[in-house]
C-alpha positions as CSV (number, residue, x, y, z in Angstrom):
1,M,135.1,117.3,121.2
2,A,131.6,118.2,119.9
3,N,128.6,117.8,122.0
4,K,126.5,114.7,120.9
5,S,123.3,116.7,120.6
6,D,125.1,119.3,118.5
7,T,125.9,116.7,115.9
8,E,122.7,114.6,115.9
9,L,121.1,116.4,113.0
10,H,124.4,116.2,111.1
11,H,124.6,112.4,111.7
12,H,121.0,112.0,110.4
13,L,121.7,114.1,107.3
14,S,125.0,112.1,106.8
15,D,123.1,108.8,106.9
16,I,120.7,110.1,104.3
17,K,123.6,111.2,102.1
18,D,125.2,107.7,102.5
19,G,121.9,105.9,101.6
20,E,121.5,104.5,105.1
21,R,118.3,106.4,105.7
22,Y,115.6,107.8,103.5
23,F,113.9,111.2,103.2
24,E,110.6,110.5,101.3
25,N,106.9,111.1,101.8
26,A,104.3,108.5,102.6
27,F,103.4,107.9,99.0
28,Q,107.0,107.4,98.0
29,S,107.7,105.0,100.9
30,I,104.6,102.9,100.1
31,T,105.4,102.8,96.4
32,R,108.9,101.7,97.0
33,M,107.7,99.0,99.4
34,I,105.3,97.6,96.7
35,L,107.6,97.9,93.7
36,E,110.6,96.3,95.6
37,S,108.7,93.0,95.4
38,D,108.3,90.8,92.4
39,I,105.7,91.8,89.7
40,E,104.1,89.3,87.4
41,K,101.9,89.7,84.4
42,V,98.7,87.6,84.7
43,V,95.5,87.2,82.7
44,V,92.3,87.7,84.6
45,N,88.9,87.3,82.9
46,G,90.5,87.6,79.5
47,K,92.6,90.7,80.2
48,T,96.2,91.1,81.1
49,T,97.0,92.8,84.4
50,Y,99.8,92.9,87.0
51,D,100.1,90.9,90.2
52,F,102.3,92.3,93.0
53,N,104.0,89.7,95.1
54,I,103.9,91.7,98.3
55,F,100.1,91.2,98.5
56,R,100.5,87.4,98.1
57,T,102.9,86.8,101.0
58,G,102.1,85.9,104.6
59,K,100.0,83.3,106.3
60,K,96.8,85.2,105.6
61,H,97.4,87.2,102.4
62,M,95.3,88.9,99.8
63,I,93.3,86.6,97.4
64,G,92.3,87.9,94.0
65,M,91.4,91.6,93.9
66,Y,93.6,92.1,90.9
67,D,91.7,95.2,89.6
68,E,91.5,96.8,93.0
69,I,95.2,96.3,93.8
70,N,96.3,97.6,90.4
71,S,94.1,100.7,90.9
72,F,95.7,101.4,94.3
73,V,99.2,100.9,93.1
74,S,98.5,103.3,90.1
75,Y,97.1,105.8,92.5
76,V,99.9,105.8,95.1
77,K,102.6,105.8,92.4
78,D,101.0,108.8,90.7
79,A,101.0,110.6,94.1
80,A,104.6,109.6,94.7
81,E,105.6,111.3,91.5
82,G,103.7,114.5,92.3
83,G,100.6,113.8,90.4
84,S,97.1,114.9,91.2
85,S,96.5,111.8,93.4
86,S,98.6,113.5,96.1
87,E,95.6,115.8,96.7
88,M,93.1,113.0,97.0
89,A,92.0,110.3,99.4
90,Y,91.7,106.7,98.1
91,V,88.2,105.3,98.9
92,L,87.1,101.7,98.5
93,V,83.4,101.3,97.9
94,G,81.5,98.0,97.8
95,E,79.2,95.6,99.6
96,P,80.0,94.5,103.2
97,G,82.3,91.5,103.4
98,N,84.0,91.8,100.1
99,G,87.5,92.5,101.4
100,K,87.8,96.3,101.6
101,T,88.8,96.5,105.3
102,F,91.0,93.4,105.0
103,F,92.9,95.0,102.1
104,I,93.7,98.2,104.1
105,D,94.6,96.3,107.3
106,F,96.9,94.1,105.2
107,L,98.5,97.1,103.6
108,C,99.1,98.7,107.0
109,S,100.6,95.6,108.4
110,K,103.0,95.3,105.5
111,Y,103.9,99.0,105.9
112,R,104.7,98.6,109.6
113,N,106.9,95.6,108.8
114,F,108.6,97.6,106.0
115,L,109.3,100.6,108.3
116,A,110.6,98.2,111.0
117,R,113.8,97.6,108.9
118,E,116.5,99.9,110.1
119,K,117.1,101.4,106.7
120,N,113.4,102.3,106.2
121,R,112.7,103.8,109.7
122,K,110.9,107.1,110.0
123,Y,112.6,109.6,112.2
124,T,111.4,112.8,114.0
125,F,112.9,115.2,116.5
126,K,112.2,116.7,119.9
127,F,113.2,119.9,121.6
128,T,115.2,119.4,124.8
129,N,116.4,121.6,127.7
130,L,113.3,123.8,127.4
131,D,113.6,124.6,131.1
132,K,116.5,126.9,130.1
133,L,114.1,129.1,128.1
134,G,111.9,129.9,131.1
135,N,108.6,129.9,129.1
136,Y,107.6,126.3,129.5
137,G,107.2,125.8,133.3
138,R,108.1,122.2,134.2
139,I,108.0,121.0,130.6
140,T,111.6,120.1,129.8
141,F,111.1,118.5,126.3
142,I,108.5,118.6,123.6
143,E,108.3,116.2,120.6
144,S,107.2,117.2,117.3
145,Q,103.4,116.8,117.5
146,T,103.1,115.6,113.9
147,Y,106.3,113.5,113.8
148,E,108.0,115.9,111.4
149,D,111.0,114.5,109.6
150,P,114.4,115.9,110.7
151,M,115.0,116.9,107.0
152,I,111.9,119.3,107.3
153,L,113.7,120.9,110.3
154,A,116.9,121.1,108.2
155,M,115.1,123.0,105.5
156,N,113.7,125.4,108.0
157,L,116.7,126.1,110.3
158,F,117.1,129.7,109.1
159,E,114.4,132.2,108.3
160,N,116.1,132.8,104.9
161,P,115.4,129.9,102.5
162,D,118.8,130.4,100.8
163,E,120.6,130.0,104.0
164,N,119.0,126.6,104.5
165,K,120.1,125.4,101.1
166,T,123.6,126.7,101.8
167,F,123.6,124.8,105.1
168,L,122.6,121.5,103.3
169,A,125.3,122.1,100.6
170,E,128.2,123.3,102.7
171,I,127.7,121.6,106.1
172,S,126.1,118.3,105.0
173,G,127.7,118.0,101.5
174,F,124.5,117.5,99.4
175,S,124.7,118.3,95.7
176,D,122.4,120.8,94.1
177,A,120.4,118.0,92.4
178,Q,119.9,116.3,95.8
179,I,118.8,119.5,97.5
180,E,116.4,120.2,94.6
181,K,115.0,116.7,95.1
182,F,114.6,117.3,98.8
183,Y,112.6,120.5,98.2
184,E,110.1,118.6,96.1
185,N,108.9,117.3,99.6
186,Y,109.4,120.7,101.3
187,R,106.8,121.9,103.8
188,P,107.1,124.5,106.6
189,L,107.4,123.5,110.2
190,G,104.2,123.0,112.0
191,A,102.8,125.7,114.3
192,C,104.3,124.2,117.5
193,S,107.7,123.4,116.1
194,G,107.9,126.8,114.4
195,Y,107.0,128.6,117.6
196,I,109.4,126.6,119.8
197,W,112.3,126.9,117.3
198,N,111.8,130.7,117.2
199,D,112.0,130.8,121.0
200,I,115.2,128.8,120.8
201,R,116.5,131.2,118.1
202,N,115.8,134.2,120.3
203,F,117.4,132.5,123.4
204,T,120.6,131.7,121.4
205,N,120.8,134.9,119.4
206,G,120.4,132.9,116.2
207,K,123.7,130.9,116.7
208,I,123.0,127.8,114.8
209,H,125.4,125.5,116.6
210,E,123.9,126.6,119.9
211,M,120.4,126.1,118.6
212,L,121.1,122.6,117.5
213,K,122.0,121.6,121.1
214,F,118.3,121.8,121.8
215,I,117.5,119.1,119.1
216,E,117.5,115.4,119.6
217,I,116.7,113.0,116.7
218,I,114.4,110.0,117.6
219,P,112.7,107.2,115.7
220,V,109.0,107.4,115.2
221,P,107.3,104.6,117.3
222,L,105.8,101.7,115.4
223,T,103.5,100.5,118.1
224,E,100.2,99.7,116.5
225,S,98.1,100.2,119.6
226,L,99.4,103.8,119.8
227,G,98.0,104.5,116.4
228,T,101.4,105.8,115.1
229,V,102.5,105.3,111.5
230,T,99.2,103.5,110.8
231,G,96.0,104.4,112.5
232,K,92.3,103.6,112.0
233,Y,89.3,105.8,112.7
234,P,86.0,103.9,112.7
235,A,82.9,105.9,112.0
236,K,80.9,106.8,115.1
237,D,77.3,107.8,115.6
238,K,76.4,111.3,114.7
239,I,76.0,112.4,118.3
240,T,79.3,111.3,119.9
241,S,81.6,111.9,116.9
242,S,83.6,115.1,116.9
243,A,86.4,116.9,115.0
244,V,88.4,116.4,118.2
245,D,88.8,112.7,117.3
246,L,90.7,113.7,114.2
247,L,92.4,117.0,115.0
248,G,92.9,117.1,118.8
249,E,91.9,119.8,121.3
250,E,93.1,122.4,123.7
251,S,94.9,121.0,126.8
252,I,94.1,122.7,130.1
253,Q,97.0,120.9,131.7
254,R,99.5,122.4,129.2
255,L,98.1,125.9,129.7
256,L,99.2,125.6,133.4
257,H,102.8,125.4,132.3
258,L,102.9,127.8,129.3
259,V,103.7,131.5,130.0
260,D,102.3,132.6,126.6
261,I,98.7,131.4,126.3
262,N,99.1,132.0,122.5
263,N,101.7,129.2,122.3
264,P,100.1,126.7,119.8
265,Y,101.6,123.9,122.0
266,R,98.5,124.4,124.1
267,F,96.7,122.3,121.6
268,D,97.2,118.5,122.1
269,L,97.2,117.3,118.5
270,R,97.9,113.7,119.4
271,R,94.5,113.5,121.0
272,G,93.4,113.3,117.4
273,A,94.0,110.4,115.0
274,L,95.6,112.4,112.2
275,A,98.6,113.8,114.0
276,R,99.7,110.3,115.1
277,V,100.2,109.3,111.4
278,A,101.3,112.7,110.1
279,G,104.9,111.7,109.8
280,G,104.7,109.6,106.6
281,G,101.9,107.2,107.8
282,I,98.6,105.8,106.7
283,H,95.2,107.1,108.1
284,F,92.4,104.6,107.6
285,S,88.9,106.1,107.8
286,D,86.4,103.1,108.1
287,E,83.0,103.9,106.6
288,I,83.9,107.5,106.1
289,F,80.5,108.6,104.8
290,K,78.7,107.4,107.9
291,N,80.2,110.3,109.8
292,K,78.2,113.4,110.4
293,K,78.6,116.2,107.8
294,D,80.9,118.5,109.8
295,L,83.4,115.6,110.3
296,V,83.3,114.9,106.6
297,Q,84.1,118.5,106.0
298,V,87.1,118.3,108.2
299,Y,88.3,115.4,106.1
300,L,87.8,117.6,103.0
301,G,90.0,120.3,104.4
302,V,92.7,117.8,105.4
303,I,92.7,116.0,102.1
304,Q,92.7,119.2,100.1
305,N,95.3,121.1,102.0
306,R,97.3,118.3,103.7
307,T,97.2,120.3,107.0
308,I,95.7,120.1,110.4
309,E,94.1,123.5,111.2
310,I,92.9,124.7,114.6
311,D,92.1,128.4,115.5
312,G,94.2,129.6,112.5
313,F,97.2,127.5,113.5
314,K,98.4,125.0,110.8
315,W,100.4,121.8,111.0
316,P,101.3,120.3,107.6
317,I,101.0,116.6,107.5
318,D,102.5,113.8,105.4
319,T,99.8,111.1,105.3
320,L,98.1,108.7,102.9
321,I,94.4,108.8,103.6
322,V,92.5,105.7,102.7
323,A,88.8,105.0,103.4
324,T,86.0,102.6,102.9
325,S,82.2,102.9,102.4
326,N,79.4,100.5,101.6
327,N,77.3,101.1,98.5
328,M,74.2,102.2,100.4
329,E,76.0,104.9,102.4
330,F,77.9,106.1,99.4
331,N,74.8,106.4,97.3
332,R,73.0,108.3,100.1
333,F,76.0,110.6,100.3
334,L,76.1,111.2,96.6
335,S,72.4,112.2,96.6
336,E,73.3,115.2,98.8
337,R,74.6,117.6,96.3
338,E,76.2,119.9,98.8
339,E,78.6,117.1,99.6
340,A,79.9,116.9,96.1
341,P,83.3,118.6,96.9
342,I,84.5,115.8,99.1
343,V,83.7,113.1,96.5
344,D,85.6,115.2,94.0
345,R,88.7,114.9,96.3
346,C,88.4,111.1,96.4
347,R,89.8,108.4,94.1
348,I,86.8,106.0,94.1
349,C,87.6,102.3,93.6
350,Y,84.5,100.0,93.3
351,V,85.4,96.7,95.0
352,S,83.8,93.6,93.7
353,H,83.4,90.2,95.3
354,N,85.8,87.4,94.3
355,T,84.2,85.6,91.4
356,N,86.9,82.9,90.9
357,Y,85.8,79.8,92.8
358,K,89.3,78.4,92.7
359,L,90.7,81.5,94.4
360,Q,87.6,81.4,96.7
361,K,88.9,78.1,98.2
362,E,91.7,80.0,99.9
363,L,89.2,82.6,101.2
364,T,86.9,79.7,102.4
365,N,89.9,78.3,104.3
366,Y,90.1,81.6,106.1
367,A,86.4,81.4,107.0
368,I,86.7,77.8,108.2
369,G,89.9,78.5,110.2
370,N,93.1,76.6,110.5
371,E,92.7,75.4,114.1
372,A,91.5,71.9,114.7
373,R,87.8,71.9,115.3
374,T,86.1,69.9,118.1
375,T,82.5,69.0,119.0
376,L,80.7,70.4,122.1
377,T,82.0,67.3,123.9
378,H,85.6,68.0,122.8
379,E,85.8,65.2,120.3
380,D,87.6,65.7,117.0
381,L,85.4,67.4,114.4
382,H,86.3,66.0,111.0
383,Q,86.1,68.2,108.0
384,D,84.5,66.8,104.9
385,P,87.2,67.0,102.1
386,N,84.5,68.5,99.8
387,L,83.4,71.1,102.3
388,N,85.6,73.8,100.8
389,Y,84.5,73.1,97.3
390,A,80.8,73.1,98.2
391,A,81.0,76.4,100.1
392,S,83.2,78.1,97.5
393,V,80.9,77.2,94.6
394,G,77.8,78.2,96.6
395,V,79.0,81.8,97.4
396,V,80.7,82.4,94.0
397,L,77.5,81.5,92.1
398,S,75.6,84.1,94.1
399,R,78.0,86.8,93.0
400,L,77.6,86.1,89.2
401,P,75.0,88.3,87.5
402,R,72.6,86.7,85.0
403,S,73.5,86.9,81.4
404,E,71.8,85.9,78.2
405,K,75.1,84.8,76.7
406,L,76.3,82.5,79.5
407,T,74.7,80.2,82.0
408,P,75.7,80.6,85.6
409,I,77.9,77.5,85.4
410,E,79.6,78.6,82.2
411,T,80.3,82.0,83.8
412,M,81.7,80.4,86.9
413,K,84.0,78.1,84.9
414,L,85.3,80.8,82.6
415,A,85.9,83.2,85.5
416,A,88.1,80.4,87.0
417,G,90.0,79.9,83.7
418,E,88.3,76.7,82.8
419,V,86.8,75.4,79.6
420,A,83.0,75.9,79.3
421,G,81.9,74.0,76.3
422,E,82.0,76.1,73.1
423,K,81.9,79.3,75.1
424,S,85.2,81.2,75.3
425,I,86.8,83.7,77.7
426,K,86.1,86.4,75.0
427,T,82.4,85.9,75.7
428,L,82.9,86.4,79.4
429,S,84.9,89.6,78.7
430,E,82.1,90.9,76.6
431,V,79.6,90.1,79.3
432,I,81.7,91.9,81.9
433,D,82.3,94.9,79.7
434,T,78.6,95.2,79.1
435,L,77.7,94.9,82.8
436,N,80.3,97.3,83.9
437,Q,78.8,100.1,81.7
438,N,75.7,100.1,84.0
439,P,75.5,103.3,86.0
440,E,74.0,101.3,88.8
441,I,77.2,100.1,90.6
442,I,75.5,97.1,92.2
443,Q,74.5,95.8,88.8
444,R,78.1,95.5,87.6
445,F,80.0,92.2,87.5
446,G,80.7,90.7,90.9
447,Q,79.2,93.7,92.9
448,K,76.4,91.7,94.6
449,G,76.3,88.4,96.3
450,L,77.1,86.5,99.5
451,G,80.2,88.0,101.0
452,Q,82.9,86.6,103.2
453,R,81.1,87.6,106.3
454,N,78.0,85.7,105.2
455,L,80.2,82.7,104.5
456,G,81.6,83.0,108.0
457,R,78.2,83.0,109.5
458,A,77.2,79.9,107.5
459,I,80.3,78.1,108.8
460,Q,79.3,79.0,112.3
461,L,75.8,77.7,111.8
462,L,77.2,74.5,110.4
463,I,79.5,73.9,113.4
464,E,76.9,74.7,116.0
465,S,74.3,72.3,114.5
466,S,73.4,69.2,116.5
467,E,73.7,67.1,113.3
468,T,77.4,68.2,112.9
469,N,78.2,67.6,116.5
470,E,76.5,64.2,116.7
471,G,78.1,63.0,113.4
472,K,81.4,64.5,114.5
473,C,81.9,65.9,111.0
474,M,81.5,69.2,109.1
475,F,79.5,67.5,106.3
476,A,79.7,69.3,102.9
477,Y,76.1,69.0,102.0
478,D,75.0,70.8,105.2
479,I,76.8,74.0,104.2
480,F,74.1,74.6,101.6
481,K,71.4,74.4,104.3
482,A,73.5,76.9,106.3
483,L,73.9,79.3,103.4
484,E,70.2,79.1,102.7
485,R,69.5,80.1,106.3
486,I,71.9,83.1,105.9
487,V,70.1,84.2,102.7
488,L,66.7,84.0,104.5
489,D,68.0,85.8,107.6
490,Y,70.2,88.5,106.1
491,V,69.2,89.2,102.5
492,T,66.3,91.7,102.6
493,E,65.7,92.3,98.9
494,A,63.2,89.7,97.6
495,N,64.7,89.4,94.1
496,D,68.2,89.0,95.5
497,R,66.9,86.3,97.9
498,A,65.2,84.4,95.2
499,K,68.3,84.5,93.0
500,Y,70.7,83.4,95.7
501,L,68.5,80.5,96.6
502,E,68.4,79.4,93.0
503,D,72.2,79.8,92.8
504,L,72.6,77.6,95.9
505,K,70.4,75.0,94.2
506,T,72.8,75.1,91.2
507,G,75.7,74.7,93.6
508,K,74.2,71.6,95.1
509,G,73.9,70.1,91.6
510,L,77.6,70.8,91.0
511,Y,78.6,69.3,94.3
512,R,76.6,66.1,93.5
513,E,78.2,65.9,90.1
514,R,81.6,66.3,91.6
515,I,81.0,63.3,93.9
516,M,79.8,61.2,91.1
517,T,82.8,62.1,89.0
518,E,85.2,61.3,91.8
519,M,83.6,57.9,92.2
520,F,83.7,57.2,88.5
521,N,87.4,58.1,88.2
522,A,88.6,56.3,91.4
523,Y,90.2,53.5,89.4
524,M,90.9,55.4,86.2
525,D,94.6,54.9,86.6
526,E,94.7,51.5,88.3
527,P,91.7,49.3,87.5
528,L,93.5,46.1,88.5
529,A,93.8,47.4,92.0
530,I,90.5,45.7,92.9
531,R,92.1,42.3,92.8
532,K,94.5,43.3,95.6
533,D,91.7,45.1,97.5
534,V,89.4,42.1,97.5
535,L,91.8,40.1,99.6
536,N,92.2,43.0,102.0
537,Y,88.5,43.3,102.3
538,V,88.1,39.6,103.0
539,N,90.6,39.9,105.8
540,M,88.8,42.8,107.2
541,I,85.5,41.0,107.1
542,I,87.0,38.0,108.9
543,G,88.6,40.2,111.5
544,T,85.6,42.5,112.2
545,D,82.7,40.3,111.5
546,A,84.0,36.9,112.6
547,E,81.0,36.3,114.8
548,N,78.9,36.1,111.6
549,L,81.1,33.5,109.9
550,G,80.3,29.8,110.5
551,T,82.7,26.9,110.3
552,D,82.1,26.7,106.6
553,M,83.3,30.3,106.4
554,I,80.1,31.3,104.6
555,W,79.1,34.9,105.4
556,K,75.8,35.3,107.2
557,Y,73.8,38.5,107.8
558,K,71.3,39.7,110.4
559,D,67.7,39.6,109.1
560,P,66.3,43.1,109.6
561,Q,62.9,41.7,110.5
562,T,63.6,38.7,112.7
563,G,67.1,39.7,114.0
564,E,68.3,36.2,113.3
565,L,71.5,35.4,111.5
566,V,70.7,34.1,108.0
567,T,73.0,32.4,105.5
568,V,73.3,34.4,102.3
569,S,71.3,32.7,99.6
570,P,70.3,33.5,96.1
571,A,66.8,34.6,95.2
572,G,67.2,33.6,91.6
573,A,68.9,31.0,89.6
574,N,71.7,33.1,88.2
575,L,73.9,33.1,91.3
576,T,75.3,30.3,93.3
577,I,76.4,30.6,96.9
578,V,80.1,30.8,97.4
579,P,82.2,31.5,100.5
580,V,83.9,34.8,100.8
581,G,87.4,34.5,99.4
582,S,86.5,31.7,97.0
583,G,87.5,33.7,94.0
584,D,84.1,34.2,92.5
585,P,84.4,37.3,90.3
586,T,81.1,38.8,91.2
587,V,81.5,38.4,94.9
588,E,85.0,39.7,94.8
589,L,83.9,42.6,92.6
590,V,81.3,43.6,95.2
591,A,83.7,43.0,98.1
592,G,86.3,45.2,96.4
593,L,83.9,48.0,95.9
594,L,82.5,47.8,99.4
595,R,85.9,47.6,100.9
596,H,86.8,51.0,99.4
597,L,83.5,52.5,100.3
598,N,83.6,51.2,103.9
599,A,87.3,51.7,104.5
600,L,87.0,55.0,102.6
601,E,90.4,54.8,101.0
602,H,88.6,55.6,97.7
603,L,85.3,57.1,96.8
604,G,84.3,54.3,94.4
605,A,85.3,52.6,91.2
606,R,85.3,53.2,87.5
607,L,82.4,50.8,87.0
608,D,82.6,50.2,83.3
609,A,86.2,49.1,83.5
610,V,85.5,46.9,86.5
611,A,82.6,45.3,84.8
612,A,84.6,44.6,81.7
613,E,87.4,43.0,83.7
614,F,85.1,40.6,85.5
615,N,82.8,40.2,82.5
616,V,79.8,41.4,84.4
617,R,77.5,42.9,81.8
618,T,74.0,42.1,82.9
619,L,71.6,43.4,85.5
620,D,70.4,39.9,86.5
621,V,73.5,38.7,88.4
622,A,73.9,41.7,90.6
623,G,70.1,42.0,91.0
624,D,69.9,38.4,92.3
625,L,72.7,39.1,94.7
626,V,70.8,42.1,96.1
627,A,67.7,40.0,96.6
628,G,69.8,37.2,98.2
629,L,71.4,39.6,100.7
630,F,68.2,41.5,101.7
631,G,65.3,39.5,100.5
632,P,61.7,40.8,100.7
633,A,62.6,42.9,103.7
634,A,64.5,45.2,101.4
635,Q,61.6,45.6,99.1
636,L,63.7,44.6,96.2
637,E,62.0,41.4,95.0
638,G,62.4,41.0,91.3
639,V,65.0,43.7,91.1
640,G,66.9,41.6,88.6
641,G,66.6,43.1,85.1
642,V,65.0,46.3,86.4
643,A,66.7,49.5,85.3
644,L,68.1,51.7,88.1
645,G,66.0,54.7,87.0
646,E,62.9,52.8,88.1
647,L,64.4,52.3,91.5
648,L,64.9,56.0,91.8
649,E,61.2,56.6,91.5
650,H,60.8,54.8,94.9
651,R,63.3,56.8,96.8
652,D,61.0,59.5,98.2
653,G,59.6,58.8,101.6
654,Q,61.3,55.4,102.0
655,H,64.6,56.3,103.6
656,G,64.9,56.8,107.3
657,G,67.3,59.8,107.1
658,A,66.7,63.4,106.0
659,G,65.2,63.7,102.6
660,G,68.3,64.7,100.8
661,E,69.4,63.7,97.4
662,V,72.9,63.5,98.0
663,V,76.0,61.3,99.0
664,D,78.4,61.2,101.9
665,S,81.8,62.0,100.6
666,C,83.6,62.1,103.8
667,P,85.8,59.7,105.7
668,G,85.2,59.1,109.3
669,C,81.8,60.8,109.5
670,G,80.2,58.3,111.9
671,S,76.6,57.3,111.3
672,G,74.9,60.6,111.3
673,G,72.5,59.7,108.5
674,H,74.1,61.9,105.9
675,G,74.6,60.9,102.3
676,V,75.1,62.4,98.9
677,L,72.9,59.9,97.3
678,E,71.9,57.6,100.1
679,D,68.2,58.1,99.3
680,L,68.7,56.5,95.9
681,I,68.0,53.1,97.3
682,P,64.8,52.4,99.4
683,L,66.5,51.1,102.5
684,G,66.1,52.5,106.0
685,E,69.1,52.6,108.3
686,D,67.8,49.6,110.2
687,Q,67.5,47.5,107.1
688,V,71.2,47.3,106.3
689,A,72.5,43.8,107.0
690,G,75.0,43.3,109.7
691,D,76.2,45.6,112.4
692,H,79.5,46.4,110.9
693,H,79.5,46.1,107.1
694,A,76.3,46.2,105.0
695,A,76.8,44.7,101.6
696,A,74.2,46.6,99.6
697,L,74.0,45.9,95.8
698,V,71.9,47.2,93.0
699,P,72.0,46.3,89.3
700,F,75.0,47.2,87.1
701,G,73.9,49.0,84.0
702,Q,75.6,49.4,80.7
703,E,75.0,53.2,80.5
704,V,77.4,55.5,82.2
705,E,74.6,57.4,84.0
706,Q,73.3,54.2,85.5
707,D,76.8,53.2,86.6
708,L,77.3,56.5,88.3
709,H,74.1,56.2,90.2
710,L,75.0,52.7,91.2
711,A,78.3,53.7,92.6
712,A,76.6,56.5,94.5
713,V,74.1,54.0,96.0
714,L,76.8,51.7,97.1
715,L,78.5,54.6,98.8
716,G,75.4,55.8,100.5
717,V,74.4,52.4,102.0
718,A,77.7,50.8,102.8
719,R,78.2,52.5,106.2
């Protein structure tokens, strides 16, 4: 019976022949991993491109980056097919926080998972029983320092190349075509493996079956913390960084065991980052151009020759080298002409920020986090349902360059695949093409703006603010203040700062418009729902405000000046007092609206439909009701018949909260003084009638704009 170690290489080769294992280089493995997943054709900014499903799977996956992903897939596929890309590194260049590092980390994670499948495992070999040779002291086994594939050993068993091909054909049963395919990935054994294998050959007098007894096939470890298969080298300062970090160094400990001091095994290659991923792995150089020049030159040699070289010894490697750089460091590096050769060996991919605000919503979710948030006192911290929209719109607008053909809002809508008036996606494509011809990279489409890290900082500011904690809500409007703070603190260029602040102002306007629209459309599909909601509201009032109801069941309110309970009475002649629940259409209309605003099951009502249903077409009736509820204390005498626009002129300086211009859109936000449009009515917080439900009314107008403002006012005051 044959010795197990004698047949281990045969078993490995047999598994390859049967399709149970693969012999392929790093580029081929990564390409196969990507192309095994589904591929879709999509249209992005008016152009057709491909979307690879592997990058869209997982709890935290890639968002957008269509051009960058397609560029990478094209590069790695070309390298897998033996193209010029195999002699290049892939370098992502762009602003901080635009997803460069996340992309590579995601790729490495997917690759480790891919190789964890038994069929896709990478294998290497180690030399055993070295104590029999007498030249290695107490060292009994040595692994291939660069995790060489067993097939590389099989192609170098004999000193004569023809004998190796004969061995693969006659012993392992591979066809000539298969052997030819294997030799497309041929490389010699590394210095250590070659030296040890020659020692074994001399010891066994070249008897191949005896030589193979010294070989054991082992899987390459996938442990991320060991830096095997995928590894990351972050740029260090120019004093402490060294070529040793990449290549390894001489080991004094090994020299104590080796008889021959010229044995290349005296170099500990795994001390460096490259050897640990040399067996079909991915090496990630973070901020590659921040390294000092001699380290960059090391990279040049490795990229060009695909070898680790120390003191004349060479170790061929099989590695995909990917790197990142920010624009500033890259431009500085380009200005040094003597560094041109390294750039010539790089496939440069300029990474833009995400410019699709709909896709940005998913990225914003990453920044907000999935975990339930709490206040400093460990109470639940509610998230405004419009927080994501407000944050996404704010940062995306900052990333859109100015254009004479499109306004920022038109650009934003078109980039998200929406309609933008008469402007078409063709116009956007023309704008992008024009901008991307600019030799200044940062002037191209999407290359500048507030990145994901800036958004993360803004979310942190929002959460740590006292206003957020006291109100127990991450209020959407406050994200704009946080982003403005980030711009002032982190954006150094004056022109950029001014642009971003203007963009955030535009974002606030869109956020306000969104709230108004939601309120307007609340009853679009079911206008008759108010009839049902009125009764629910009445029951709520009776239950929660019973102390303010007399025996006649007429609602009373607390006078803001005297503190006394006062019966609701009209200030004019157009309204008669009726008990709550009597069926009066105006009272029920108001009650229904306020019920939704207070209970927050809806944001408001489609006011024109409601008014038509109840035949409320004048300003006088609702104006008189306002005066009856609040009287002179509300500073609304004679409000009947006055257009809402005139009320808006009095908003500044008359509200007790922060001088905002916008409305609270969030359920359960407490009484923190927020409001999307709460300033639109001149009432301080202490002027709202009642402790529980303040029935604040302003005139109904016949124009849509006035109706929208009215709904916003109701929302802001009914708290």
